[in-house]
N, C-alpha and C positions, 0 to 999 in steps of 0.2 A: 504494500500500500504506500501511498505518498506520505511523507512525514507531516505530522501535524504539530501544533504547539502544545497539545495536551500531554498527559502522562503516558498514554498508550500510543506507542509508535511502532511501526514495523510489524504489526500483527497481520491483518488482512484487509483487503479493500472494503470500504464502506459501500452502502447501497448505491448512492448516486454515481460512484465511479464505475461500477460494473453492470448496472441494470441494463444497459443497452447492448452488452456483449453477448454474442451467441454462445452461451455456456455449453449447451448441449450440442447444437450445430451438426446433427447427424444427417438430416435430410433423408433422401430416399436410400434404402438399402435393399438387400435381397430379402425376400419374405421369410427365409429360413435363417435361423441363428446357427446353423451348422457351419463347419469350416469350409471355406471356399477360397480359391486363389483369385477369383474374379468377383469383386464386390458388385458389379453391375449385372451379374447373371441372375436371371429370374428363377423362381422355384420350378421344379419339375411337376407339371400338373398331375401326372400319373402317381407320383409319390404322395402328393397332397390327397388325391382321391383314395389311395390305399389307406392312408392314415385316418381319413374321415370315416371310411367304412369300419375300421377297427374301433374307432371311438363310439360310433353309433351302435355297432354290434355288441360292444362290451359295456355299454352304459346301462343304467337302470331303465327298465321298461315301464316305469310308473307313468300315470297319466298327468297331463298338465292342464290345469283349469285356470284361465286368466280372463276376467271380465273384459269385454270389449271386442273379442273376436267373434265374427259373425259366421265363420265356417271353420271351427277349430280342427275338424277332421283333416282338412286340407292344409290349413295354415300352420298348425303345430309341427308336423313333420318337416315342412319347409324351414320353419324357424330353427328346429334342431339341426338341420343340415347347415344352415348359415352359421350357427354358433359353433358346431363341431369343426367347420372349416376354419373359423377364427382360432380355435384351440390348436388345430394342426399347424397353423401359420404363426403361432405365438402372438396373436393379437389379444391385447388385454380386454377386459370386460367393457370398457368405454367404447372401444372400436366395434365390439359386437353389437352394442346398443345402436351405434351409428348405422351399421349395416341393416339391422332389423327395422329401424325407423325408415330407412331408405326403401326397403322392400315393401313395407306397409304403405308408403305413399305411392310408389310406382306401380305396384301390382296387387295391393291388398294381401301380400304374402301368398299369392297364387302364381303358379308357373304358367303364365299366359302364352298362348301360341299366336298372339296378335298384339297390336299396339299402334301408336302413332308412327306413320311411315313404316320403317322396317324394325321397329322396336319389339323385343321379345323377352319373355322370361320374367324371373323374379324382380330383376332390377331394370327391366325394359332397356336392355342394352341393344345396340344396333350393329349388325354385321358390317354395314357400310362405314362405321366409325372405328373399326378395328377391334371390337370386343371378341371376335371369334366368328365361326360359321354359325348359321342358324341352329344346327343340331348341337353345337357346343354350348351356345348360350342357353338352350333349353335344358342343359344338364345343370341342376342346381349347384353342384360342387364347382363346376367350371365357372359359372356365373359369380358365385361367392368368392372364389379365388381371384378372379379378375377385379372384383370390387375392392377386395382387401389390398391387392397390389396397387391399385390406384390410390387408396387411402394412404398407404405407406409412403407414397411419393409426395404427399402434401406435407411440407415442412411445418413442424409444430402443430400437427393436427390435434394432438391431445389437449392443447390449450384452447382450441376452438370450441364453439358451441356445437351441438349435434347438427343443427341446421347448416352452419358454416362448413363443417367437415363434410357432410353429405353433398352439399352443393359444389364443393371444390372437386369432388370426384365426378358427380353426375352432370354438372353444368346445365341444370334444368332451366326451362323457361319460367318456372315458378319457384324461385330460390327460397322463399319463406315457407313453402308447403310442408317441409319436413318437421318443423317445430312441434306441430300438434300431435305427432306420433311418438314423441320422446317418452311420455309417461307409460304408454302401452308397451313400447319397445323395452323400457327398463324393467317393467314387471315381467315380461316374457323372459328376458335374459336371466333374471333372478330365479324364476321358476324352473327354467331348464338347466341352469348351471349345476345344481346338485345331481342331476341325472347323468351328467357327462363327466363329472369330476374324476371318478375312479379310472375310467378308461383314458381320459385326457391326461391325467397326471402320470400314467404309466407309459404313455405312448412316446416314441422318439419323434424328433422333429424331422420333417421332410428335407432331404438335402438336395441342392441344385443338381447334383450329379445323377439323381434319379433313384438313389438308394436311401434307405432310412439311416439317419444319423444315430449311431449307437453311443454317442457321447464319449468319444475317445479321451484319453488323458490329455489335459491341456498342454502338456509338454511333449506329447508324442510327435515324432517326425511326421511332417505333412499334415498335422492336425492344427488346432487352434493354438499356435505357439504363443509363448509368453510375450513375444515381441510383435504379435499381430496388431492390426490397427483398430479392431473392434467394430468395423462397419457391418460385419455379418449379423450383428445383434439388432440392427434396425433402430427404431426410436425406442428409447428406454424411459419409462415414466419416472417422474420426479420421486425420489425416495425409494425406488424399487430396484431389485437386483434381478437380472435375467435368470430365469430358472435353469438355463443351460450352463450357467457359470459354476465353476468349482474352484476352490482355493487350490492353487498349484501344489501337488503333492511333493514335487521336487524342490520347492522353495525351502530355505532353512527354517527350522522350527520357530525361531523368533520372528521371522517374517510372516509365517503363517498365523502366529498369534496376533501380530500387529494388524494384519489384514482382517482377521476375524473380529477384532475389537472395533476397528473402524467401521466395518459393515454393520456392527451392532448399533451404530448411531444413525443409520440411514433413516431419512424422513424427519429427523429432528430439526427444528428451526435454527437457522444461522443467527449467531449473536456476535457482533464485532466486539472483540476484547473478552469474550467469554472463555472460561477456563476449561470447558469440556469435561468437567468432573461429574456433572449430573445432567447430561443432555436431555434426559427424559423427564426431568423434574420441573417444578413450577418456577423456580428462580431463573430468570433469563440469563444471568451471568454464569450459571452452571452449564450453559449450552456451548456449542463449538463455533469458533471461527476457523479459518483454514489452517493456521499454524498450530492452534491448540489441538485440533483433531489429529494432526500428525504427531504432536508431542504426546498426547494421551494414548494413541495407538502403540507407540513404541515404548512408552512407560509400562504398559500392560505386558510387554514382552521383555521387560527388564533392561531396556536400552534408554539411555538418557539423551534427549534432544534439547537444544535450546528453545526458547519460547517463540521467537518471531521469524518471519520470512527473511528478514535481513541477516539473521544469524544462522538460521537453518541452512541457508545456501552455502554455508561454510562447514556444516557438519558432514562427517563421513568423507567420501572421496568423489571427485568428479567422474561421471561416466558419459559415454556418447548416447545421444538420443536414439541412435540407430542400433544400440545394443542394450536396450532396457531389460531389466529383470523385475519380477514382482518385488514390491517393497521399496523400489527406487522413488525418491522424491522428485517431482517435476515442478519447475517454477515458471510462471508466466507473469506478464504485465510489469511495467517499470523497466528496469534494466537488469542485465545479468549480475551486476554487482549489488544492486538494490532492488530485488524483485518484490512484487506486491501480492502475489498469490502462489499457493502451493497445493499440490494434490499428490496422491500416492498411486503408483502403478500397482495393479492387483492381478495382472496376468490376463491373457486372452484379449489383449488390446484395450483393457478397461482401466479407468482411473476413478478413485473415490475422492471426493473433495467437498468442502463446505463453500459454496459459491459466493454469496453476498447477502446483504440484508434483504429480507422478503422471500428468500429461497430456503431450501432445506438441504441437508447432507444428501448427496446424490451421486449416481454413477454417470460418467461420461466416457467418451472414447479417446484413445490416443490420436486417432485420425482428426478429430475436431480440435485438438490442441497442438498438433505437431508443428504447424507453421508458426506458432506463437511461443513455443517452449524456449526459454532463455538459458536454462541450466538444468542439469539432472545430477542428483547426488545419491550415492549408495551408502547407507549407514550400517548395513549388516553384510 
């Protein structure tokens, strides 16, 4: 952070300094969080379809009763397919609600064989606009997959309203029409979620190569190496940890402890000057800023770090940004000698950090930081 005349200097940037920065900055990624050497490569539709089938076949067959549906016998199975596709593609609940609200508006959750001009299916997608052939669009899994792929290309979609997110994908002539369906879509998502949880939680993610991702060791050759850039995870919700992430087993025990402790603070509010000694408590000063998060994490591992970004940039030894390992501290903003922000590499191309006032401890990617990293230090 920039020096101030107050007693607390060199901690982390205050809200006004960083609020405009693209902290997450992931943008569009592949729909799968599996390892890939090409971040622009899309998911394999057959892999998604296979996993959706497994989720639906393995889920609870209990009935769903949600007021507001006029033809539940047709609508509920379609809603389940949309939601199971979201699970297969690692789309969080919020995205599933967006998809359900869109389908409610476009087709009433019916797989229509007609529509405006050449529009078809649950989302009224058009072959002439590149959504697929008519037969593909009439396949609910394909239609849902294409919708979610479009959603993931909308930068920052999770901070948009349901209407804004749906419109960004659909580009409808009636952009406000989706809002009225949000309550019903939310009720549907919540009612269906328990029926799919068991199967969805045990299912692997579809890999772009067409085979299922069996979650290889993060450090295995050709897998999600510790020095990956993290783009394969797509958009990561604030305060959340991708379910595909695992603390690297090959990292030193102290690093594993530090990472585990830092991840325990996810979702807690940022507090400039906070000590990070009670981030889940009611006292704001017990919460974390960027440098106290690093200090607290390594303290839990029995490693002493200094308190501020200005001094932490001198802790340990310098390492190349192109040779990062889990546990390395990464510094941005300001200058290399006097950096204003710090985060910790946790492997698989991910970073944990406390961004700024108004935000929470969250995960971001090396890819979104790489051009701004001023220094990297290895303390273990």
